[in-house]
Every structure is written in structure tokens, then in C-alpha cells.
N, CA and C atoms of all chains as a GROMACS GRO file, in nm:
protein
  570
    1MET      N    1   2.633   5.261  -0.208
    1MET     CA    2   2.662   5.198  -0.077
    1MET      C    3   2.535   5.188   0.007
    2LYS      N    4   2.456   5.297   0.001
    2LYS     CA    5   2.331   5.299   0.078
    2LYS      C    6   2.234   5.193   0.026
    3ILE      N    7   2.232   5.182  -0.110
    3ILE     CA    8   2.142   5.083  -0.173
    3ILE      C    9   2.185   4.942  -0.132
    4ALA      N   10   2.316   4.921  -0.129
    4ALA     CA   11   2.369   4.788  -0.092
    4ALA      C   12   2.326   4.750   0.049
    5ASN      N   13   2.334   4.846   0.140
    5ASN     CA   14   2.292   4.820   0.279
    5ASN      C   15   2.144   4.789   0.288
    6THR      N   16   2.065   4.868   0.213
    6THR     CA   17   1.919   4.846   0.212
    6THR      C   18   1.887   4.709   0.156
    7ALA      N   19   1.958   4.670   0.049
    7ALA     CA   20   1.935   4.539  -0.014
    7ALA      C   21   1.970   4.427   0.083
    8ARG      N   22   2.079   4.446   0.156
    8ARG     CA   23   2.119   4.344   0.254
    8ARG      C   24   2.013   4.329   0.363
    9ARG      N   25   1.964   4.444   0.410
    9ARG     CA   26   1.859   4.440   0.513
    9ARG      C   27   1.734   4.369   0.461
   10LEU      N   28   1.702   4.398   0.335
   10LEU     CA   29   1.584   4.336   0.272
   10LEU      C   30   1.602   4.184   0.264
   11LEU      N   31   1.723   4.142   0.226
   11LEU     CA   32   1.753   3.998   0.215
   11LEU      C   33   1.738   3.930   0.352
   12ILE      N   34   1.787   3.997   0.456
   12ILE     CA   35   1.774   3.942   0.592
   12ILE      C   36   1.627   3.934   0.631
   13ARG      N   37   1.553   4.040   0.599
   13ARG     CA   38   1.409   4.043   0.631
   13ARG      C   39   1.335   3.930   0.561
   14ILE      N   40   1.368   3.909   0.431
   14ILE     CA   41   1.304   3.802   0.354
   14ILE      C   42   1.338   3.666   0.414
   15GLY      N   43   1.464   3.646   0.445
   15GLY     CA   44   1.510   3.518   0.503
   15GLY      C   45   1.442   3.487   0.635
   16LYS      N   46   1.416   3.594   0.712
   16LYS     CA   47   1.355   3.571   0.842
   16LYS      C   48   1.204   3.555   0.836
   17THR      N   49   1.140   3.617   0.738
   17THR     CA   50   0.992   3.621   0.736
   17THR      C   51   0.926   3.522   0.641
   18LEU      N   52   0.989   3.498   0.526
   18LEU     CA   53   0.922   3.424   0.419
   18LEU      C   54   0.870   3.285   0.460
   19PRO      N   55   0.949   3.200   0.528
   19PRO     CA   56   0.896   3.068   0.566
   19PRO      C   57   0.769   3.076   0.652
   20PHE      N   58   0.761   3.177   0.736
   20PHE     CA   59   0.642   3.193   0.821
   20PHE      C   60   0.520   3.235   0.737
   21VAL      N   61   0.546   3.319   0.637
   21VAL     CA   62   0.437   3.363   0.547
   21VAL      C   63   0.382   3.243   0.470
   22ILE      N   64   0.473   3.157   0.422
   22ILE     CA   65   0.429   3.038   0.348
   22ILE      C   66   0.352   2.944   0.442
   23CYS      N   67   0.397   2.936   0.567
   23CYS     CA   68   0.325   2.854   0.665
   23CYS      C   69   0.183   2.906   0.685
   24ALA      N   70   0.168   3.039   0.684
   24ALA     CA   71   0.035   3.100   0.698
   24ALA      C   72  -0.054   3.063   0.579
   25ILE      N   73   0.004   3.064   0.459
   25ILE     CA   74  -0.072   3.028   0.338
   25ILE      C   75  -0.114   2.880   0.345
   26VAL      N   76  -0.021   2.795   0.390
   26VAL     CA   77  -0.050   2.651   0.402
   26VAL      C   78  -0.161   2.629   0.506
   27PHE      N   79  -0.152   2.702   0.617
   27PHE     CA   80  -0.254   2.692   0.721
   27PHE      C   81  -0.392   2.731   0.664
   28ALA      N   82  -0.395   2.841   0.589
   28ALA     CA   83  -0.521   2.887   0.529
   28ALA      C   84  -0.576   2.783   0.432
   29SER      N   85  -0.486   2.718   0.358
   29SER     CA   86  -0.527   2.617   0.260
   29SER      C   87  -0.595   2.498   0.328
   30TYR      N   88  -0.533   2.450   0.438
   30TYR     CA   89  -0.591   2.334   0.507
   30TYR      C   90  -0.722   2.371   0.578
   31LEU      N   91  -0.727   2.494   0.629
   31LEU     CA   92  -0.851   2.542   0.692
   31LEU      C   93  -0.964   2.545   0.588
   32GLU      N   94  -0.930   2.593   0.470
   32GLU     CA   95  -1.029   2.600   0.363
   32GLU      C   96  -1.072   2.459   0.319
   33SER      N   97  -0.977   2.366   0.325
   33SER     CA   98  -1.009   2.225   0.292
   33SER      C   99  -1.117   2.173   0.386
   34LEU      N  100  -1.098   2.199   0.515
   34LEU     CA  101  -1.196   2.153   0.614
   34LEU      C  102  -1.331   2.221   0.593
   35ILE      N  103  -1.328   2.351   0.564
   35ILE     CA  104  -1.454   2.425   0.543
   35ILE      C  105  -1.528   2.370   0.422
   36SER      N  106  -1.455   2.352   0.311
   36SER     CA  107  -1.521   2.303   0.190
   36SER      C  108  -1.568   2.158   0.205
   37LEU      N  109  -1.496   2.081   0.288
   37LEU     CA  110  -1.540   1.943   0.315
   37LEU      C  111  -1.670   1.942   0.395
   38SER      N  112  -1.677   2.032   0.494
   38SER     CA  113  -1.798   2.037   0.576
   38SER      C  114  -1.918   2.094   0.497
   39LEU      N  115  -1.889   2.184   0.402
   39LEU     CA  116  -1.998   2.241   0.322
   39LEU      C  117  -2.031   2.155   0.199
   40GLY      N  118  -1.947   2.055   0.173
   40GLY     CA  119  -1.970   1.967   0.058
   40GLY      C  120  -1.943   2.034  -0.075
   41MET      N  121  -1.838   2.117  -0.078
   41MET     CA  122  -1.804   2.186  -0.203
   41MET      C  123  -1.700   2.103  -0.277
   42TYR      N  124  -1.742   2.034  -0.382
   42TYR     CA  125  -1.651   1.950  -0.459
   42TYR      C  126  -1.640   2.003  -0.601
   43VAL      N  127  -1.530   1.967  -0.665
   43VAL     CA  128  -1.513   2.003  -0.805
   43VAL      C  129  -1.465   1.878  -0.880
   44TYR      N  130  -1.518   1.859  -0.999
   44TYR     CA  131  -1.488   1.741  -1.077
   44TYR      C  132  -1.388   1.772  -1.187
   45TYR      N  133  -1.276   1.705  -1.183
   45TYR     CA  134  -1.178   1.718  -1.291
   45TYR      C  135  -1.194   1.598  -1.384
   46ASP      N  136  -1.106   1.584  -1.480
   46ASP     CA  137  -1.124   1.482  -1.582
   46ASP      C  138  -1.133   1.341  -1.525
   47ASP      N  139  -1.049   1.308  -1.430
   47ASP     CA  140  -1.049   1.171  -1.381
   47ASP      C  141  -1.066   1.160  -1.231
   48TYR      N  142  -1.089   1.271  -1.162
   48TYR     CA  143  -1.105   1.262  -1.017
   48TYR      C  144  -1.186   1.379  -0.960
   49VAL      N  145  -1.234   1.358  -0.838
   49VAL     CA  146  -1.308   1.463  -0.768
   49VAL      C  147  -1.220   1.518  -0.657
   50THR      N  148  -1.217   1.649  -0.643
   50THR     CA  149  -1.138   1.710  -0.537
   50THR      C  150  -1.218   1.821  -0.469
   51LEU      N  151  -1.163   1.876  -0.363
   51LEU     CA  152  -1.232   1.981  -0.290
   51LEU      C  153  -1.222   2.114  -0.364
   52TYR      N  154  -1.328   2.191  -0.358
   52TYR     CA  155  -1.329   2.322  -0.424
   52TYR      C  156  -1.281   2.427  -0.324
   53LYS      N  157  -1.164   2.485  -0.351
   53LYS     CA  158  -1.107   2.585  -0.261
   53LYS      C  159  -1.072   2.710  -0.341
   54PRO      N  160  -1.168   2.800  -0.356
   54PRO     CA  161  -1.146   2.916  -0.446
   54PRO      C  162  -1.029   3.005  -0.403
   55PHE      N  163  -1.018   3.031  -0.272
   55PHE     CA  164  -0.912   3.120  -0.223
   55PHE      C  165  -0.773   3.058  -0.246
   56SER      N  166  -0.761   2.932  -0.204
   56SER     CA  167  -0.631   2.865  -0.215
   56SER      C  168  -0.590   2.845  -0.361
   57HIS      N  169  -0.688   2.814  -0.447
   57HIS     CA  170  -0.655   2.796  -0.588
   57HIS      C  171  -0.612   2.928  -0.651
   58ALA      N  172  -0.676   3.038  -0.607
   58ALA     CA  173  -0.638   3.170  -0.658
   58ALA      C  174  -0.497   3.205  -0.614
   59VAL      N  175  -0.466   3.176  -0.487
   59VAL     CA  176  -0.330   3.202  -0.435
   59VAL      C  177  -0.230   3.112  -0.508
   60GLY      N  178  -0.269   2.984  -0.527
   60GLY     CA  179  -0.182   2.887  -0.593
   60GLY      C  180  -0.150   2.924  -0.738
   61CYS      N  181  -0.245   2.991  -0.805
   61CYS     CA  182  -0.219   3.034  -0.943
   61CYS      C  183  -0.112   3.143  -0.945
   62VAL      N  184  -0.110   3.228  -0.842
   62VAL     CA  185  -0.011   3.336  -0.835
   62VAL      C  186   0.123   3.283  -0.782
   63PHE      N  187   0.117   3.207  -0.672
   63PHE     CA  188   0.240   3.157  -0.611
   63PHE      C  189   0.220   3.017  -0.556
   64GLU      N  190   0.304   2.925  -0.597
   64GLU     CA  191   0.304   2.790  -0.541
   64GLU      C  192   0.448   2.752  -0.512
   65TYR      N  193   0.479   2.722  -0.386
   65TYR     CA  194   0.620   2.696  -0.353
   65TYR      C  195   0.663   2.558  -0.402
   66ASP      N  196   0.793   2.547  -0.424
   66ASP     CA  197   0.849   2.427  -0.485
   66ASP      C  198   0.983   2.393  -0.421
   67TRP      N  199   1.052   2.293  -0.476
   67TRP     CA  200   1.181   2.252  -0.421
   67TRP      C  201   1.284   2.363  -0.430
   68ILE      N  202   1.272   2.447  -0.532
   68ILE     CA  203   1.367   2.559  -0.548
   68ILE      C  204   1.352   2.655  -0.430
   69PHE      N  205   1.226   2.681  -0.395
   69PHE     CA  206   1.201   2.771  -0.281
   69PHE      C  207   1.262   2.712  -0.153
   70ILE      N  208   1.244   2.581  -0.134
   70ILE     CA  209   1.297   2.515  -0.014
   70ILE      C  210   1.450   2.529  -0.009
   71ALA      N  211   1.514   2.508  -0.126
   71ALA     CA  212   1.660   2.518  -0.132
   71ALA      C  213   1.706   2.660  -0.099
   72VAL      N  214   1.640   2.758  -0.162
   72VAL     CA  215   1.678   2.900  -0.139
   72VAL      C  216   1.655   2.939   0.008
   73ALA      N  217   1.539   2.897   0.062
   73ALA     CA  218   1.506   2.932   0.201
   73ALA      C  219   1.606   2.868   0.299
   74THR      N  220   1.647   2.744   0.269
   74THR     CA  221   1.745   2.676   0.357
   74THR      C  222   1.879   2.750   0.356
   75ILE      N  223   1.926   2.786   0.236
   75ILE     CA  224   2.054   2.859   0.225
   75ILE      C  225   2.044   2.993   0.299
   76LEU      N  226   1.931   3.063   0.275
   76LEU     CA  227   1.911   3.194   0.340
   76LEU      C  228   1.908   3.182   0.492
   77SER      N  229   1.840   3.078   0.541
   77SER     CA  230   1.826   3.062   0.687
   77SER      C  231   1.963   3.039   0.753
   78PHE      N  232   2.052   2.967   0.683
   78PHE     CA  233   2.187   2.947   0.740
   78PHE      C  234   2.274   3.072   0.722
   79ALA      N  235   2.252   3.142   0.611
   79ALA     CA  236   2.333   3.262   0.584
   79ALA      C  237   2.297   3.375   0.680
   80VAL      N  238   2.168   3.388   0.710
   80VAL     CA  239   2.121   3.499   0.794
   80VAL      C  240   2.125   3.461   0.942
   81GLU      N  241   2.148   3.334   0.968
   81GLU     CA  242   2.149   3.281   1.106
   81GLU      C  243   2.014   3.306   1.174
   82THR      N  244   1.912   3.247   1.116
   82THR     CA  245   1.777   3.265   1.170
   82THR      C  246   1.756   3.174   1.292
   83CYS      N  247   1.641   3.193   1.357
   83CYS     CA  248   1.612   3.118   1.479
   83CYS      C  249   1.576   2.972   1.446
   84LEU      N  250   1.561   2.894   1.548
   84LEU     CA  251   1.531   2.751   1.532
   84LEU      C  252   1.394   2.730   1.468
   85TYR      N  253   1.298   2.816   1.503
   85TYR     CA  254   1.162   2.801   1.451
   85TYR      C  255   1.155   2.825   1.301
   86ASN      N  256   1.241   2.914   1.254
   86ASN     CA  257   1.249   2.938   1.110
   86ASN      C  258   1.294   2.811   1.038
   87LYS      N  259   1.395   2.746   1.092
   87LYS     CA  260   1.446   2.622   1.031
   87LYS      C  261   1.341   2.510   1.043
   88MET      N  262   1.270   2.512   1.155
   88MET     CA  263   1.162   2.413   1.173
   88MET      C  264   1.052   2.434   1.070
   89SER      N  265   1.019   2.560   1.042
   89SER     CA  266   0.915   2.589   0.942
   89SER      C  267   0.958   2.542   0.804
   90ILE      N  268   1.087   2.557   0.771
   90ILE     CA  269   1.136   2.508   0.641
   90ILE      C  270   1.128   2.355   0.636
   91ALA      N  271   1.163   2.291   0.749
   91ALA     CA  272   1.153   2.144   0.756
   91ALA      C  273   1.008   2.099   0.738
   92TYR      N  274   0.916   2.172   0.800
   92TYR     CA  275   0.773   2.139   0.786
   92TYR      C  276   0.726   2.157   0.642
   93LEU      N  277   0.772   2.266   0.578
   93LEU     CA  278   0.733   2.291   0.439
   93LEU      C  279   0.787   2.182   0.346
   94THR      N  280   0.907   2.132   0.376
   94THR     CA  281   0.963   2.020   0.298
   94THR      C  282   0.875   1.896   0.314
   95PHE      N  283   0.836   1.870   0.437
   95PHE     CA  284   0.750   1.755   0.466
   95PHE      C  285   0.615   1.771   0.395
   96ASN      N  286   0.563   1.894   0.398
   96ASN     CA  287   0.433   1.921   0.335
   96ASN      C  288   0.440   1.902   0.183
   97LEU      N  289   0.552   1.939   0.126
   97LEU     CA  290   0.571   1.922  -0.019
   97LEU      C  291   0.573   1.774  -0.057
   98MET      N  292   0.639   1.693   0.027
   98MET     CA  293   0.641   1.548   0.005
   98MET      C  294   0.501   1.491   0.017
   99GLU      N  295   0.429   1.540   0.115
   99GLU     CA  296   0.291   1.497   0.139
   99GLU      C  297   0.202   1.530   0.018
  100LYS      N  298   0.224   1.650  -0.036
  100LYS     CA  299   0.148   1.693  -0.154
  100LYS      C  300   0.167   1.596  -0.270
  101HIS      N  301   0.295   1.555  -0.290
  101HIS     CA  302   0.325   1.463  -0.400
  101HIS      C  303   0.262   1.325  -0.376
  102ILE      N  304   0.256   1.283  -0.249
  102ILE     CA  305   0.195   1.152  -0.219
  102ILE      C  306   0.046   1.157  -0.249
  103PHE      N  307  -0.021   1.264  -0.203
  103PHE     CA  308  -0.166   1.272  -0.222
  103PHE      C  309  -0.209   1.294  -0.367
  104GLU      N  310  -0.114   1.327  -0.453
  104GLU     CA  311  -0.146   1.339  -0.596
  104GLU      C  312  -0.174   1.202  -0.657
  105HIS      N  313  -0.119   1.098  -0.592
  105HIS     CA  314  -0.126   0.964  -0.653
  105HIS      C  315  -0.226   0.870  -0.586
  106ILE      N  316  -0.278   0.907  -0.469
  106ILE     CA  317  -0.372   0.815  -0.402
  106ILE      C  318  -0.508   0.881  -0.380
  107GLU      N  319  -0.610   0.797  -0.376
  107GLU     CA  320  -0.745   0.847  -0.345
  107GLU      C  321  -0.769   0.834  -0.195
  108THR      N  322  -0.832   0.934  -0.136
  108THR     CA  323  -0.851   0.933   0.009
  108THR      C  324  -0.999   0.949   0.043
  109ASP      N  325  -1.038   0.897   0.159
  109ASP     CA  326  -1.175   0.918   0.203
  109ASP      C  327  -1.181   1.034   0.304
  110LYS      N  328  -1.303   1.070   0.344
  110LYS     CA  329  -1.323   1.192   0.422
  110LYS      C  330  -1.252   1.189   0.558
  111THR      N  331  -1.255   1.075   0.624
  111THR     CA  332  -1.192   1.065   0.758
  111THR      C  333  -1.043   1.094   0.749
  112CYS      N  334  -0.980   1.037   0.648
  112CYS     CA  335  -0.836   1.058   0.629
  112CYS      C  336  -0.807   1.205   0.601
  113ILE      N  337  -0.893   1.268   0.519
  113ILE     CA  338  -0.873   1.410   0.486
  113ILE      C  339  -0.882   1.496   0.612
  114ILE      N  340  -0.984   1.467   0.696
  114ILE     CA  341  -1.002   1.544   0.820
  114ILE      C  342  -0.878   1.529   0.909
  115ALA      N  343  -0.830   1.406   0.923
  115ALA     CA  344  -0.713   1.381   1.008
  115ALA      C  345  -0.589   1.454   0.956
  116VAL      N  346  -0.566   1.444   0.826
  116VAL     CA  347  -0.448   1.509   0.766
  116VAL      C  348  -0.458   1.661   0.780
  117CYS      N  349  -0.578   1.715   0.754
  117CYS     CA  350  -0.597   1.861   0.762
  117CYS      C  351  -0.574   1.910   0.905
  118CYS      N  352  -0.632   1.838   1.003
  118CYS     CA  353  -0.617   1.881   1.143
  118CYS      C  354  -0.471   1.878   1.186
  119ALA      N  355  -0.401   1.769   1.152
  119ALA     CA  356  -0.259   1.756   1.190
  119ALA      C  357  -0.176   1.868   1.130
  120ASN      N  358  -0.198   1.893   1.001
  120ASN     CA  359  -0.122   1.999   0.934
  120ASN      C  360  -0.156   2.137   0.988
  121MET      N  361  -0.285   2.157   1.019
  121MET     CA  362  -0.327   2.287   1.072
  121MET      C  363  -0.261   2.314   1.207
  122ILE      N  364  -0.256   2.212   1.292
  122ILE     CA  365  -0.196   2.230   1.426
  122ILE      C  366  -0.047   2.266   1.414
  123ILE      N  367   0.025   2.188   1.330
  123ILE     CA  368   0.169   2.213   1.316
  123ILE      C  369   0.196   2.352   1.256
  124SER      N  370   0.122   2.383   1.147
  124SER     CA  371   0.147   2.513   1.081
  124SER      C  372   0.106   2.629   1.171
  125PHE      N  373   0.001   2.609   1.252
  125PHE     CA  374  -0.042   2.716   1.342
  125PHE      C  375   0.062   2.740   1.452
  126LEU      N  376   0.119   2.633   1.507
  126LEU     CA  377   0.221   2.647   1.611
  126LEU      C  378   0.343   2.723   1.559
  127ILE      N  379   0.384   2.688   1.436
  127ILE     CA  380   0.500   2.756   1.376
  127ILE      C  381   0.466   2.902   1.347
  128LEU      N  382   0.346   2.923   1.296
  128LEU     CA  383   0.301   3.060   1.263
  128LEU      C  384   0.294   3.147   1.388
  129GLU      N  385   0.244   3.090   1.494
  129GLU     CA  386   0.232   3.161   1.622
  129GLU      C  387   0.371   3.203   1.671
  130ARG      N  388   0.467   3.114   1.658
  130ARG     CA  389   0.605   3.145   1.699
  130ARG      C  390   0.663   3.260   1.614
  131GLY      N  391   0.634   3.255   1.485
  131GLY     CA  392   0.680   3.359   1.393
  131GLY      C  393   0.623   3.495   1.429
  132LEU      N  394   0.494   3.498   1.459
  132LEU     CA  395   0.428   3.623   1.498
  132LEU      C  396   0.485   3.675   1.630
  133TYR      N  397   0.509   3.582   1.723
  133TYR     CA  398   0.565   3.616   1.854
  133TYR      C  399   0.702   3.682   1.836
  134ASN      N  400   0.786   3.622   1.751
  134ASN     CA  401   0.919   3.677   1.723
  134ASN      C  402   0.909   3.816   1.663
  135LEU      N  403   0.816   3.829   1.568
  135LEU     CA  404   0.799   3.958   1.498
  135LEU      C  405   0.758   4.068   1.596
  136ILE      N  406   0.664   4.037   1.683
  136ILE     CA  407   0.615   4.136   1.781
  136ILE      C  408   0.727   4.174   1.878
  137HIS      N  409   0.799   4.073   1.927
  137HIS     CA  410   0.905   4.101   2.024
  137HIS      C  411   1.022   4.175   1.962
  138GLU      N  412   1.050   4.146   1.834
  138GLU     CA  413   1.157   4.216   1.762
  138GLU      C  414   1.121   4.364   1.748
  139LYS      N  415   0.995   4.391   1.716
  139LYS     CA  416   0.950   4.531   1.701
  139LYS      C  417   0.961   4.604   1.835
  140ARG      N  418   0.924   4.534   1.942
  140ARG     CA  419   0.932   4.595   2.075
  140ARG      C  420   1.076   4.629   2.111
  141ALA      N  421   1.168   4.537   2.075
  141ALA     CA  422   1.311   4.557   2.104
  141ALA      C  423   1.364   4.678   2.028
  142VAL      N  424   1.319   4.692   1.901
  142VAL     CA  425   1.362   4.807   1.819
  142VAL      C  426   1.310   4.936   1.879
  143ILE      N  427   1.183   4.935   1.922
  143ILE     CA  428   1.122   5.056   1.982
  143ILE      C  429   1.196   5.092   2.112
  144ASN      N  430   1.226   4.992   2.195
  144ASN     CA  431   1.296   5.017   2.321
  144ASN      C  432   1.438   5.070   2.299
  145SER      N  433   1.506   5.016   2.194
  145SER     CA  434   1.642   5.061   2.166
  145SER      C  435   1.645   5.206   2.117
  146ASN      N  436   1.539   5.246   2.044
  146ASN     CA  437   1.530   5.385   1.996
  146ASN      C  438   1.495   5.479   2.114
  147MET      N  439  -0.969   1.952  -6.317
  147MET     CA  440  -1.020   2.039  -6.209
  147MET      C  441  -1.099   1.959  -6.107
  148GLY      N  442  -1.189   1.875  -6.164
  148GLY     CA  443  -1.272   1.791  -6.077
  148GLY      C  444  -1.189   1.697  -5.992
  149ILE      N  445  -1.084   1.640  -6.053
  149ILE     CA  446  -0.996   1.547  -5.981
  149ILE      C  447  -0.927   1.618  -5.864
  150THR      N  448  -0.885   1.741  -5.892
  150THR     CA  449  -0.815   1.818  -5.787
  150THR      C  450  -0.908   1.839  -5.666
  151LYS      N  451  -1.036   1.873  -5.700
  151LYS     CA  452  -1.132   1.895  -5.591
  151LYS      C  453  -1.146   1.770  -5.504
  152GLY      N  454  -1.157   1.660  -5.575
  152GLY     CA  455  -1.170   1.532  -5.504
  152GLY      C  456  -1.052   1.505  -5.412
  153LYS      N  457  -0.937   1.535  -5.462
  153LYS     CA  458  -0.815   1.512  -5.382
  153LYS      C  459  -0.817   1.596  -5.254
  154ILE      N  460  -0.862   1.721  -5.273
  154ILE     CA  461  -0.866   1.812  -5.157
  154ILE      C  462  -0.963   1.756  -5.051
  155LYS      N  463  -1.076   1.707  -5.102
  155LYS     CA  464  -1.176   1.650  -5.009
  155LYS      C  465  -1.117   1.535  -4.928
  156ILE      N  466  -1.051   1.447  -5.000
  156ILE     CA  467  -0.993   1.330  -4.934
  156ILE      C  468  -0.890   1.371  -4.828
  157SER      N  469  -0.804   1.465  -4.868
  157SER     CA  470  -0.700   1.507  -4.774
  157SER      C  471  -0.762   1.572  -4.650
  158ASN      N  472  -0.869   1.649  -4.672
  158ASN     CA  473  -0.936   1.711  -4.556
  158ASN      C  474  -0.988   1.606  -4.460
  159LYS      N  475  -1.052   1.503  -4.518
  159LYS     CA  476  -1.107   1.395  -4.434
  159LYS      C  477  -0.997   1.327  -4.355
  160ALA      N  478  -0.887   1.304  -4.425
  160ALA     CA  479  -0.774   1.236  -4.359
  160ALA      C  480  -0.724   1.320  -4.242
  161GLU      N  481  -0.722   1.451  -4.264
  161GLU     CA  482  -0.674   1.540  -4.159
  161GLU      C  483  -0.766   1.536  -4.037
  162ILE      N  484  -0.897   1.535  -4.066
  162ILE     CA  485  -0.994   1.530  -3.955
  162ILE      C  486  -0.976   1.400  -3.875
  163ARG      N  487  -0.957   1.291  -3.950
  163ARG     CA  488  -0.941   1.161  -3.884
  163ARG      C  489  -0.817   1.163  -3.792
  164ARG      N  490  -0.712   1.225  -3.841
  164ARG     CA  491  -0.589   1.233  -3.761
  164ARG      C  492  -0.611   1.318  -3.635
  165LYS      N  493  -0.686   1.427  -3.649
  165LYS     CA  494  -0.713   1.511  -3.533
  165LYS      C  495  -0.792   1.435  -3.427
  166GLY      N  496  -0.885   1.353  -3.475
  166GLY     CA  497  -0.967   1.275  -3.383
  166GLY      C  498  -0.888   1.171  -3.306
  167ASP      N  499  -0.777   1.128  -3.366
  167ASP     CA  500  -0.693   1.027  -3.300
  167ASP      C  501  -0.623   1.082  -3.176
  168PHE      N  502  -0.606   1.214  -3.174
  168PHE     CA  503  -0.537   1.272  -3.058
  168PHE      C  504  -0.621   1.256  -2.932
  169GLN      N  505  -0.552   1.227  -2.825
  169GLN     CA  506  -0.621   1.215  -2.697
  169GLN      C  507  -0.656   1.355  -2.646
  170LYS      N  508  -0.772   1.368  -2.587
  170LYS     CA  509  -0.814   1.498  -2.535
  170LYS      C  510  -0.723   1.540  -2.419
  171ALA      N  511  -0.676   1.662  -2.423
  171ALA     CA  512  -0.584   1.709  -2.318
  171ALA      C  513  -0.657   1.715  -2.184
  172PRO      N  514  -0.600   1.655  -2.080
  172PRO     CA  515  -0.669   1.659  -1.951
  172PRO      C  516  -0.668   1.800  -1.892
  173THR      N  517  -0.768   1.829  -1.808
  173THR     CA  518  -0.774   1.959  -1.743
  173THR      C  519  -0.654   1.970  -1.648
  174PRO      N  520  -0.588   2.083  -1.646
  174PRO     CA  521  -0.473   2.093  -1.555
  174PRO      C  522  -0.516   2.078  -1.409
  175THR      N  523  -0.432   2.017  -1.330
  175THR     CA  524  -0.464   1.997  -1.188
  175THR      C  525  -0.469   2.132  -1.117
  176PRO      N  526  -0.557   2.144  -1.019
  176PRO     CA  527  -0.564   2.272  -0.948
  176PRO      C  528  -0.436   2.301  -0.872
  177ARG      N  529  -0.388   2.423  -0.881
  177ARG     CA  530  -0.262   2.460  -0.813
  177ARG      C  531  -0.296   2.506  -0.672
  178ASP      N  532  -0.224   2.449  -0.577
  178ASP     CA  533  -0.256   2.477  -0.437
  178ASP      C  534  -0.129   2.461  -0.352
  179ASN      N  535  -0.119   2.540  -0.246
  179ASN     CA  536  -0.002   2.527  -0.158
  179ASN      C  537  -0.019   2.414  -0.057
  180GLY      N  538  -0.143   2.374  -0.031
  180GLY     CA  539  -0.169   2.257   0.052
  180GLY      C  540  -0.184   2.134  -0.037
  181ALA      N  541  -0.221   2.023   0.023
  181ALA     CA  542  -0.238   1.901  -0.057
  181ALA      C  543  -0.369   1.905  -0.136
  182VAL      N  544  -0.365   1.850  -0.258
  182VAL     CA  545  -0.488   1.837  -0.339
  182VAL      C  546  -0.538   1.694  -0.319
  183PHE      N  547  -0.648   1.680  -0.249
  183PHE     CA  548  -0.699   1.547  -0.216
  183PHE      C  549  -0.786   1.493  -0.328
  184LYS      N  550  -0.757   1.369  -0.366
  184LYS     CA  551  -0.846   1.302  -0.461
  184LYS      C  552  -0.945   1.220  -0.380
  185ILE      N  553  -1.071   1.253  -0.392
  185ILE     CA  554  -1.171   1.192  -0.304
  185ILE      C  555  -1.225   1.062  -0.364
  186LYS      N  556  -1.231   0.961  -0.278
  186LYS     CA  557  -1.281   0.830  -0.319
  186LYS      C  558  -1.433   0.839  -0.330
  187ILE      N  559  -1.486   0.793  -0.443
  187ILE     CA  560  -1.632   0.796  -0.461
  187ILE      C  561  -1.686   0.655  -0.450
  188LYS      N  562  -1.793   0.641  -0.371
  188LYS     CA  563  -1.856   0.510  -0.358
  188LYS      C  564  -1.961   0.494  -0.467
  189HIS      N  565  -1.940   0.396  -0.553
  189HIS     CA  566  -2.036   0.371  -0.661
  189HIS      C  567  -2.148   0.283  -0.610
  190LYS      N  568  -2.272   0.326  -0.636
  190LYS     CA  569  -2.388   0.246  -0.588
  190LYS      C  570  -2.424   0.142  -0.692
   0.00000   0.00000   0.00000
């Protein structure tokens, strides 16, 4: 019974935190894109040239979110009754996934990359900031209740 | 015996030719949580 309660709490914690964590990873990825673009770090693959992002590629080899993650996160967010920002972060991640698929098929120039990176960084940072704010205030509420 | 050797040689050559027909496997795309940008190169 105790394990079941702990597991439930863990599920709620995952449902509330995971989309914000992924937003943080996405934010780091776009930031690294801008850094590598400014430093001129490129890597050549078989048929195209792309930006060299060692940190993001290392993270991507371990974990890369997909449609399954979006589906699970959406179900969890409704099941746990998360806040509006959590649902917004899932919506943003869905949009980002679509964007990823589009950029796989087209070639882009530097100006377009800068614009896309800045836009994505602003949105992901705003969502991330809200997530951190919620986390801090939740901890304060727990401390005050104790 | 000599004929057998010759046959083996021929079959080996044929096998090599078949291997060469295969297209070289492309390098896997880099895995990333953000978008992977394909950069346009200006040819001079």
C-alpha cells in the first residue's frame, strides 16, 4: 500500500515536471545552435552541412522525445490536472516536433536559422521560467504547511 | 582440381561485383531535441 502511494506521487511528480524539463533541453539546444552558428562550427554529413552541437547531440543520443512522449504527457497532464502552463509546454513541444520534421526536408540560410532559434528560445524560456516559478512556490507552500 | 579453382575464382569475383553494386549506407542524421538545420551552401 505504501509503495502504491509512493508510485502515485511519483507519477504526479513526473506529469507535473517532465514537460518543463524537456523545454529546458530544447532551450539549451537552440542556444547551442546560436553559439555554434556564431563560432562557425559546422559538421558535414553525407549530403548536407549542419551545425555542430556536441552537447545537444550527446543528449539526443540518450533521449530524444517523440510523438509517443507527447501522447503520454498529454494523457498525464489531464489525469493529474496540471496547470495551464504545463499544457502550454506540451503544445509547444508538439509544435517544435512538427518544426523539426519540416527542417529535415528544407535547406535554410543563416538569417532564417537565427530567427527560428531566437523565436524558439524566447517561447521555451518563458515556459521554463513559469515551470521554475511553480516549483519554487510549491516548495514554499509545502514548507509553510509543515 | 584446376577447374574447381577457376570456378572459385569466378564466384569470388562475382560476389565482389555484387557487393560493389550496393549503395553506400548514409551516415545517420544527428539526433537532437531541437531542429537539425540543413545549411544552404553558396557555390562559387
